MITIVO-707249 format. One record per residue (C-alpha): residue in one letter; y, z, x. Coordinates in steps of 0.2 Angstrom, whole numbers, plus 5000, padded with zeros to 4 digits. Example, Ala and Ser with C-alpha at 12.3 -4.5 7.8 and 13.67 -1.06 7.14 Angstrom:
<nodes>
A497850395062;S499550365068;
</nodes>
This chain:
<nodes>
M500050005000;L501749955006;Q502850115011;Q504550115003;V506050205009;N507550214997;G506950064987;H506849955003;S505349885012;S505049985028;G504649815038;T505849775051;D505549585053;A506649455045;E505249385035;G505149545025;K506949555022;A507049375016;S505549405005;L506449554997;K508049464994;G507049324986;D506149444975;L507749524970;Q508649364966;Q507149304956;F507149464946;L508949454942;D508849274938;G507349294927;E507249234909;A506949404901;P508649494898;L508849654908;H509449754893;Q507649744886;L506849844900;D506650014892;D505850094907;L506450064925;T504750074932;K504449894926;V505849834937;N505149734952;P505749764965;V506549934963;T508149944972;L509850024969;E510549854964;T509149814951;V509249984943;L511149974943;R511149804935;C509849854922;L510850014917;Q512449904916;A511649774905;R510949914893;Y512650004893;T513549834888;E512349824873;D512650004868;I510950064874;F511350224882;Y509550294886;T508350224898;N506650294905;A506450314923;G504750374925;C504750564922;T506650564920;L507750504906;V509350424911;A510750464898;L512350364900;N513850444892;P514550324879;F516250414877;K516350374859;P515550444843;I513950364837;P513350464822;Q511850354818;L511150384835;Y510850564831;A510550564812;P509250684804;E508250524798;L508050474816;M507450644821;Q506150634808;E505650464813;Y505350514831;H504450674825;A503250584813;A502850444825;P501050444831;Q501650384849;P503550424851;Q503550354869;K503250184861;L504950194852;K506550164860;P507050294874;H508050434867;I508350624870;F507250644854;T505750574864;V505950714877;G506150844863;E504650784854;Q503550774870;T504050954874;Y503651014856;R501950924856;N501551004873;V501851174865;K500651124851;S499351054862;L499251224872;I499051134888;K499451254902;P500851294906;I501251304888;N503051354890;Q504251204892;S505951174900;I507151034900;V508351024914;V509950934909;S510850884925;G512350774930;E514150774935;S515550864926;G515850754911;A514250664910;G513750734893;K512650884897;T513350994884;W513250864871;T511450824875;S510951014874;R511851024858;C510850874851;L509250944857;M509551114848;K509851014832;F508250914834;Y507251074837;A508051154822;V507551014811;V505750984817;A505251164820;S505751234803;S504651324792;S504151254775;A502651364770;S503551464757;C505251474750;E505651644758;N505051594775;H505951434774;K507651524770;M507351634784;A507051494796;E508551404790;R509551564793;I508951574811;E509251394814;Q510951404807;R511351554819;I510651464834;L511751304830;N513251414827;S513051494844;N513651334851;P515451324844;V515751504849;M515051494867;E516051324870;A517651404863;F517551554875;G516651464889;N517251284890;A518851214896;C519751044899;T519650994918;L520150844927;R518450764924;N517950824907;N518850874891;N517450994887;S516751064903;S515651214903;R516351344915;F514751444915;G512951404916;K511751444901;F509851444899;I509451434880;Q507651494876;L507051434860;Q505651544854;L504151484844;N502851574835;R500951534834;A501351404820;Q502651314832;Q504051374820;M505651424828;T505851614825;G507351644837;A508251614853;A508951694868;V510451644879;Q510651694897;T512351644906;Y512751624924;L514351644933;L515751634921;E517351554929;K518451704924;T519751654936;R520251514924;V521051644913;A522451684925;C522451524936;Q522251344931;A522351194942;S523651054939;N523350944923;E521951064918;R521851194904;N521351364900;F519851414889;H519851324872;I519951484862;F521751514868;Y522351354862;Q521351374845;I522251534841;C523951464845;K523751304835;G522651374821;A523351544816;T524151564800;K525951634798;D525351814794;E524251804809;R525651734820;L526651884815;Q525252004819;W524851934836;Y526651894841;L526251704843;P527851614836;E527751424835;G528351344851;A528151494862;A527851464880;F526451554890;S526151544908;W524251554906;L524251414893;P524651244902;N524751084893;P524751144875;E525350974869;N523650894872;N522650894856;L520750894859;E519350884847;E518851054853;D520451134846;C519651174830;F519951354825;E519151364808;L517551304815;T517451444828;R517951574815;E516551514803;A515251514817;M515751684822;L515551744803;H513851664802;L513351764818;G513751924810;I515551954817;D516552004802;T518351954799;P519152124805;T518252114821;Q518751924823;N520551974821;N520352114833;I519651994846;F521051864844;K522352004845;V521652054862;L521751874867;A523551864862;G523852014872;L523151934887;L524351784885;H525851894884;L525151984899;G525251824909;N527151814905;V527351974915;H528151934932;F528752044946;T530152024959;D530052074978;S530552254982;E531852274995;D531152444999;E529252455002;A529252634996;Q529852574979;P528752484967;C529152304962;Q530352284947;L530052164933;M530952004932;D532251974919;G531551944901;T529752004905;K529952184899;V529752114881;S528052034887;V527552204894;R527952294877;T527052164867;S525552164878;A525452354877;S525652354859;L524252224856;L523052304868;H523452484861;L524052544878;Q525552644884;E526852534890;D527352644904;L525552674910;L525152484909;L526652444920;E526352584932;T524552534934;M525052364940;Q526452424951;I525652574960;R523952584969;T522952744970;I522052774986;K520752914989;A520452965007;G519653095017;K518253215013;Q519353305000;Q519653144991;Q521553164992;V522453044981;F523852944987;R525052834977;K525652674986;P526852544978;C526152374978;S526952214984;R527352074973;A525751984977;E524752134974;C525552164957;D525151984952;T523352014958;R523152174949;R523852094933;D522651944935;C521252064938;L521552164922;A521552004912;K519951934920;L519052104918;I519452104899;Y518951924896;A517351944906;R516852094896;L517252014880;F516251854885;N514751964889;W514952064873;L514951894863;V513351844872;S512552004868;V513051994849;I512351814849;N510751874856;S510552014844;S510851894830;I509651754835;C508451844846;A506651874839;D505552024842;S504351994857;S502852014846;S503451874834;W503451724846;T502151664859;A502951514868;F504751444871;I505651294875;G507051314888;L508651214888;L509651224905;D511451174904;V512351204920;Y513951154927;G513850984935;F514250944953;E516150964956;S517350904970;F519150934967;P520650924979;D520651114980;N518851194980;S518551384982;L517151504978;E516851444961;Q516551264966;L515451334980;C514351424968;I514251284956;N513751154969;Y512551284977;A511651294959;N511551104958;E510751104976;K509451224970;L509051124954;Q508950964965;Q507751054976;H506751114962;F506650934956;V506250874973;A504951014977;H504151004960;Y504050814957;L504450714973;K503650824986;A502350924977;Q501550784968;Q501350674983;E500550824993;E499450864978;Y498850684977;A498350684995;V497450854993;E496550794977;G495950644986;L496950504978;E497350354989;W499150374990;S500450305002;F501950425003;V503650374997;N505150435008;Y506450524998;Q508050615001;D507650805004;N509150925002;Q508251065011;T509451055026;C510951085015;L510151235007;D509751305024;L511551285028;L512051375012;E510751515010;G509651505026;S509151645036;P509651735047;I511451645047;S512151545033;I513751515024;C513351645011;S512851775023;L514451745033;I515551765018;N514651925013;E514751995030;E516651965030;C516652075014;R515752215022;L516852225038;N518052365038;R519552255043;P520652125035;S519951955034;S520951795037;A520551615032;A520651545049;Q519551685056;L518251645043;Q518351455047;S518051485065;R516551595062;I515751475051;E516051325063;S515451425078;A513951505070;L513351355061;A513751225074;G512451085075;K511951095057;P511750915050;C512550955033;L514151045040;G515550925042;H517250945050;N518950895044;K520150905058;L521550825048;S521650965036;R523151085039;E522351225029;P520851325035;S519251245027;F517551185030;V516551035024;V514751035016;V513850875014;H512950894998;F511650784990;A513050714979;G514350694993;P515450795005;V516550934998;R517951025007;Y518051215003;H519651315007;T519351485015;E521051555009;G520551694996;L518751654998;V518251835004;E519351914990;K518551814977;N516851864983;K517252044984;D517952034966;P518752204967;V519152304951;P520252444955;P519652604946;E521352644939;L521252474929;T519552534921;G520352704918;L521852624910;L520752514898;Q519652674894;Q521252754887;S521552614875;Q521552654856;D520952474851;P519252484843;L518652324853;L519252394870;M518552564867;M516852474864;L517052364879;F517552504891;P516752664885;D517352824893;N515752874901;P515953004915;E514252974922;E514652794925;K515552764942;T516452614949;Q515752504962;E517052564975;E516552744972;L514752704974;S514952604989;G516152744997;Q514852884994;S513252804998;R513852685011;V512752555003;P513552375003;A514252324987;L513552174978;T514652024980;V514851874968;V513851764979;S512451894980;K512351924961;F512451734958;K511051704970;A509951834962;S510151764945;L509851594951;E508251644959;Q507651724943;L508051564934;L507051464946;Q505551574943;V505651544925;L505751354928;H504251364940;S503251444926;T503551304914;T503251124912;P504851044917;H505650894910;Y507250804917;I508750724909;R509950644921;C511650614913;I512650484921;K514550464919;P515050274918;N516850304923;S517950454928;Q519250404915;S518150444900;K518450274893;P517150184882;Q516450014886;T516950044904;F515550034918;L516150064936;Q514750014947;K515450104962;E515450274953;V513750254945;L513050194962;S513550354970;Q512750454956;L511150364957;E511050384976;A511450574974;C510050614962;G508750504971;L508350404955;V507550254965;E506350374974;T505950454957;I505550284950;H504450234964;I503350394963;S503350384944;A502750204944;A501250244955;G500950424950;F500250524936;P501450654928;I500050744918;R498950854929;V497550964921;S496251064929;H494351024926;Q494051174916;N495551154904;F495150974902;V493351014897;E493851154886;R495051044876;Y494250874876;K492350924875;L492350854858;L492450674865;R490750684872;R490050624855;L490850454859;R489750444875;P488650284874;R486750314873;T486250234890;S485550304906;S486550434915;G487650394930;L489450354932;Q489250164935;G487750144924;L488550194908;C489550034904;P488849904915;A489549764905;R491349814908;G491349834926;P491849974937;S493749944935;E493650014917;Q492950184923;P494050324928;L494350334946;C493550484955;A493850564972;K492350524984;D491850704987;A492250764969;T490750854961;L490950834943;Q490050944930;P488950854917;P490150894902;L491550814912;Q490550664916;D490150644898;I491950654893;L492450524907;H491050404901;A491750414884;L493450364889;P493250174889;A492550174872;L494050274866;I495250154874;Q494350004867;T494450074849;A496250124851;T496949964859;T497449814848;P496949634851;S498849594855;D498749714871;P497149654880;A497849704897;E497749884892;T495849874891;T495549824909;Q495750004917;V495750184912;P497450264916;L496550424922;Y496050484940;C494850624943;G495250724958;R494350864966;T494951004955;K496150914943;I496250774931;F497750654933;M498350544919;T499850464911;D500850504896;S500050364886;M498250424891;L498650604886;E499250534869;L497650434868;L496650584871;E497550694859;C497350554846;G495450544850;R495250734849;A496250734832;Q495050604825;M493550704831;L494150854823;E494450764807;Q492650694808;C492050874811;A493050934797;R492450794786;C490650834790;I490951024787;Q491750974770;C490250864766;G488950994770;W489951124761;R490151014746;R488250964746;H487851154747;Q488951184733;L488251044722;Q486451104726;K486951284722;Q487651224706;K486151124702;K485051264705;Q486151384695;R486151254681;Q484251244681;A484051424682;A485251444667;V484251314657;L482651414660;I483451574656;Q484151494640;A482551424635;A481551584638;I482851684628;R482851554614;S480951554614;W480951744613;L482251744600;T481251624589;R479651724591;K480551884586;H481351794571;I479651724566;Q478851894568;R480151974557;L479851834545;H478051864545;I478352054543;A479552024529;A478351904520;T476952034522;V477952164514;I478552044500;K476751994497;R476152174497;A477552224485;W477152074474;H475352114473;K475752294469;W476952234456;R475752114448;I474452244447;R475652374439;M476252244427;A474552194422;C474152374419;L475652394408;A475352244399;A473552294396;K474152464389;E475452384378;L474252254371;D472852364369;G472752334350;M472452144352;E470752074356;E470751984371;K469651834368;P469351724383;M469951554380;T468651444388;Q469451284382;T471051224375;P471251184357;S470551024352;S472050954344;L473150994359;S471850954372;S471550784364;S473350744365;L473550794383;P473150694398;P471750764410;A473050824422;H473950924409;T472350994402;N471851064419;L473551134422;L473451224405;G471851304410;A472551364426;I474051434416;I472951524403;H472051614417;L473551654426;W474751704413;P475851814423;L476151664434;G476551564419;L477851684414;V478751664430;L478651474429;A479351474412;N480751574418;S481151484434;A482651374435;V481751234443;G479951194440;V479051124425;R480151064411;G479951014393;F478251014386;Q477451094401;R478551244398;K478051254380;L476251254385;V476551394397;A477351504384;Y475951454371;A474651504384;C475451664388;L475651724370;R473851684365;L474451604349;P473251514339;S473351324339;S473251304320;S474851394316;P476151254320;S477451344310;N477651484323;N479251474331;I479451514349;Q481151574353;T481651584371;A483151654381;Q483951484380;D484351494361;Q485151664362;A486651744370;G485851904375;I484051964379;T482651944367;S480751974367;I479551844369;R478451914355;A478451814340;L479651864326;P478751964313;Q478551874296;G478051954280;S477152114281;I476352084297;K476352234308;F475752274325;H474652424328;C474952464346;R474252614354;K475452714364;S476652574364;P478252614374;L479152514361;Q479652614346;Y480252474335;A479152324340;D479452234324;I481252234327;C482152104338;P483152204350;E485052164352;P485452074368;S486052184382;A486652124399;S486652294407;S484952374403;V483252304404;S481652404401;G479952364396;F478752224399;N479252134383;Q481052114388;I480851984401;L482451884405;L482251704399;E483451564397;R484051524379;N483251394370;R483051334352;P481451394342;V480051284346;Q478851234333;V477151254340;
</nodes>
């Protein structure tokens, strides 16, 4: 493989240079438009010129995002583009199966980090490092990423949880206007420059829903409160309260319209950030009520009036400096707004208190004019720094979640960009030092560490040379001697330090360092540091004093005596708390300097970044005038050289950004073993028809476990099923390399594995569902069969019981009937004991002669069974007409020769009558022991009482002549 150095061939012969120029010209003159190249790794050859031309072509077409391997390049459009950050576009990138196939966008990086958290690939925690020069768009990028996470990581499980998530997301988004108002300012390069660094930790629970956030700040440029460079402004909040306050608030805060303040330069410039109502509304959502807000703004107004306090030189050193004409009103107003005593405030700025000796004797020394101004500025910086830290704590208490409620986080790092002004001091030194550390983190993590890891894992890799800024870091923080150590040493020396002396010490102690430059034409004491982004000249005047950051104890004591509620909270009167000077004076321990504190916090930040999976967004500023549709090649070229973008593209094009250990790879993708073809074992024998180029590349001495081999053997089948016929080139090789201990793959391969895993999980879920449903159906079928059997048995048992009851009832009725019939026969025999019972062996001749044979047999049966005949005669249905007459005739034993006898039935009368023939003439019955006293009398019909055998109920009928 040809080795590349800064995008150019390492060959020194003229043929190689000519070939490179020919390839470059052929690429630039190609038919394919340059603005269609979404990824700079597709540029061939990769040089600064080709990358610059591609970015310029895309910027001209209003395409501001371009992939550069592991890095996303973001060009600042310097104009509002609402449709580029619409919520609908966020949902499109979030719902896309493969977001990397969409157009490059910061939403692609956001979605990739979010899916990495969901996939639980270690390290689970993610971080996005947004870097670039001041004015390149880092703050806007961080703001859009926070909005993206607020949209995609919201909870929709229940109404209550959704409202709670919306409230948390709104608080997180509202923290931006507050922190930008109090921490951002207009500089020469950027109208909304962050004058502090912040690391926002978005906290996610097990369901990957955002439950809270935490903000950590670094090195607020508090000197800006009292000192602003030419054509620059103070923090935004001062301009907001002066432009957005109402009439009543102006009266309360003593801010009349058109008032001039020394610490409020360039008030005529109207910026988009001068929106007071937006800041107040955001503070209200964060839990800062209106009275507290008014108290905050009143303190800020007091600082503005404090800036108008000026002193004159004293003729006598023993006398304190006097106020300039017209500034006494400012002292009175500032003391009133800060709730301080006017005399005490003025005395604290004019007179210095010194404690000396073992007895700690107190001496009062008048201050010079410069010292009075310094103490005034120190008072303002102290109040503003405490106020800013308190706001950060309020924001954290409002948006931070409990440690038990979140399991992972996504970090957004937005730090100040690289700065180089005509006058650079300690603030710019710390800012550029932080950028050097972040650049080294990128170099060490990606450019250097990845190439070394490729060699250790056995990959065939040709190293790419890159620009390493380790020499610059050795100059700034190296051991035993560095610029930071020399500055700290000057602070600890018990002697006054001069700017020229510090310059000479740095040049003599660090002589020979490659990154230390010299500027012999400068009249002021200074030194030059050659950073990765270019040389910067730092003035040594006031550098040591800023590093000490001394806070006189009388200033702290003065603020502790304030009656203002906010200042009482910011400066509690705690006797156990001692000032830094008292602690250093008693224990002789070196006091912590600004550089030492910043270095410690920066090391802590880098530890957090090293424990996460980093993602990089490089913000590029097309021009320094912040004009839209303006692309200055010279300025962009210097930024590309500084960030090492060409080397990044080289390594990204040939490397693998995803690295997973064998164990984690097997644990996560062991489900893919089911895709393994059923062939003989062996790496090359699994897919002989496809050739070895389609198999994953493996290190020569890599000993693979059988489960890992099965997974690797299944990858060609997975890729073949995932690719479409329109992309036949993707089926020629597997974008995965198996090292000795790790698996290396590209983002597309990771997405493919995740899709295959999701499909296998879906198939397993379907199998489980099918098995469960089959089990449920079989169970229901068995239950139905059992229910049918139980119902049949119960019905059979009920039927048998019913039949048994019917049999028992029939037996009882039968027995009762037999008993009744016998009793009735006995009664009839006793009542008719006077009549001769002549057996009728045959029917009368006249009657039998006129009846058919069937009726004759029936009459004989009726005669023998006369009680049954009575029943038949009285039944509602049964024999009718003549047969009934025969029954009555047979039962009464009437002679057949007396046709004149009338038979009267119950159908002829309205009441009850006897079936006995009516008496005629003197015919009398002689009945023995008859129960009827008047047998020859027809009884009256009675419907209520029935007694005797002769009173059988019959239907009425006319008398029948028999």
